[in-house]
N, C-alpha and C positions, 0 to 999 in steps of 0.2 A: 709332656711337659718337660722332658729332659731335652728334646729339641727345641722347645722355646727358650730352655736356659740357655742352649749352646749358640741359638741365634742372637739372644741379647749381648753375650759375652763376646760374639765375633764383633757384632756393630759398635760394641764398647771399644775395641781395639783397634778398629776401623778409625772410629772418630780420635784415637788416641795418636795415630800414627802421624810420622813427621814432627815430632815435639822440636820447637825451635831450641838450640843451644848455642851459649856464647862460652868461649873459654880464653882464659889467661895464664899466663906460666912464667917462670925465670928461664929464659933460656940459657943460662949457665949450669943449670942443675942436671946431674948425670941421671937422667930418668931411665938410661937402657939398663943400669945398674940395680933399679929396684926389683927385687924378688917378692919381698913379703912386706905387710904393713901393720900397724896397731891402732886401736881406737884412741883418740885424743881425749875423747868425751862420749857422751850418750847422744850427743847431740843436742841442739838448742834451738829456740824460735827467734828469727830474726825480724823484727818490725812487724809482729803478730798481733792479733786481737788475743785476750785471754784464752777465749777456747783453744786457739791453735797452740798456744804456749802449754796447756795442761793435755793435749791430746796424746795420750801414751799408746793409745792403741797404732795412731798414724806414726808416731815414733818408732815403734818397735817393728812396723812392717817396713819403714824406709830403712832402718838398721839391717833388717835380714834381706832386704834386697840388695843392698850394696855390699854385703858380704857374699850374697850369692853370684853377682855379678864379676866381683873381686876374683873368686875363685874360678869363675868360667873364663876369664882372661889370664890364669895362670898364676895369679898372686895368692900368696899364703898369709894367713891371718896368724901373728902371734900374740901371746898375752902380753909382753912386757916391751914397752917402748924402748928401752935399751938394747932389744935385739931387732928391731925393726930399720927396714929400709925408709920408710915414710910412715908418717902419721896420718890419722883420718879423721875428719868430724864433718856434721853437715848442720846445716839450719833451714828452717821453712817458715813460711809466712804464708797468710792468707790476706787479700785486699778485695774490698767491694768494689765493682766497677759498675759504670753506666752505657748502654751500648746504645746510640740514636739511630733511629731509621726514619729518613725523609721520603715520603712519596708524591710524585706528583701526575694529575690526570689532566693531559692538555687537552683544551677545547677553545673555542674561538678559532681565530687567526692562528694558523700552525703550519710550519714547512710539511710538505709531502711529496711523494715520488711517483705518484701513478697516473694512469690515464684520465683519472676524475679531477685532477688537481686544474685548478684554474691558471690563465698565464702569469708567469711570474712566480711558480712552484709554491703557491699558499692556497688552501681550501679553508672555507669557513664550516666550523662546527658550533652550532649554538650551543649554550651552557657554562662558558666561562672556564677558570682552572681550579681544580680541587686539590688542596695540599693536606695531606695527612703526617702527623709527626707522632713517631712512637718511640718509646723507653722501655729500654728492659735493663733489668739488674742481673748481675751473675757475679761469681766469684773466680779471680785469678789466684792461682797457687804459685808461689815460688819455692824452687829447690836451689840450695847452694850446696855444692860439696866442694869441700877443700882438703888439700893435701898439703901438709906441714913436713918441714926438714926436721929430722929430730935433733940433728947438732945445733942449728941456729934456733930453732922454733919459728922460724920464718915461714909465710905463706910462699909454696912454690909452684902450686897449681890451682885453678880455680875453675869449677863448671857451672854454668848457671840455667836453668831452664824457666821460663814463666809461660803459663799456658793456662785456658780456660778450664774451670774444674766443673765436669758434665755431672748431672745428676745421678748419683749411684745409690741403689737401694740396698745393696747386699754387702757384707764385708768381702766377698770374692772379687765382686765389681772394683771395689776400692783397691783391693790388693793387685789385681790386673793394671790398675791405672798407675799404682806406684811402680809396679816391675817396669812397665813400659818408659815410665818419664827415667826413672834411675837408669835402665839399660842404654837408652839414648844418651844421657849424660857421660856414664862411666865408659862408652865405646870410644871417647874422644881422648881417653887416656891409655897411655902415655900421650904426650903431643906428637901430631903425625898419624894417630891412629884414627881411621874413619871408618872401621869395620861396625858395621850396625847389625 
């Protein structure tokens, strides 16, 4: 049983690998001097359904994952914003999406390139053309991590990741998904840092 759980978690992490990340930042802000941070707030939901806005479990996992990743990058958390080099917050949202698949089975006259083709490069296959159209609904999660200047209270760095949310049965699977997503986003801070 333990082996099956390990395999399932490995498959989940493999599916999570390579989360797309976009960043934007203030080129004049002295990121090299940032040594610590404080939370601006506990995180909120951005353009999310009510279920996402009230998901304390997900918000707490996100906050812990961000704290752990910031510590791993040598940034110390302080309790007071007055002592912080930068302020941090995040937003999360979930959107329902539809994926469309179209499949064509070619019969009748169709180009081919083997020795059974007739002259002109076409062969005849009776039966016509079949067309299949499938639609699959899924959820896409959006995580936005913001860094704010304590002096001006203006946004100086933003990292965004949008990715399809896989089916997850256990809290541990959800935790690993969040750790992977947060790690990919925070790895781009400070600007110019691409260590994964």
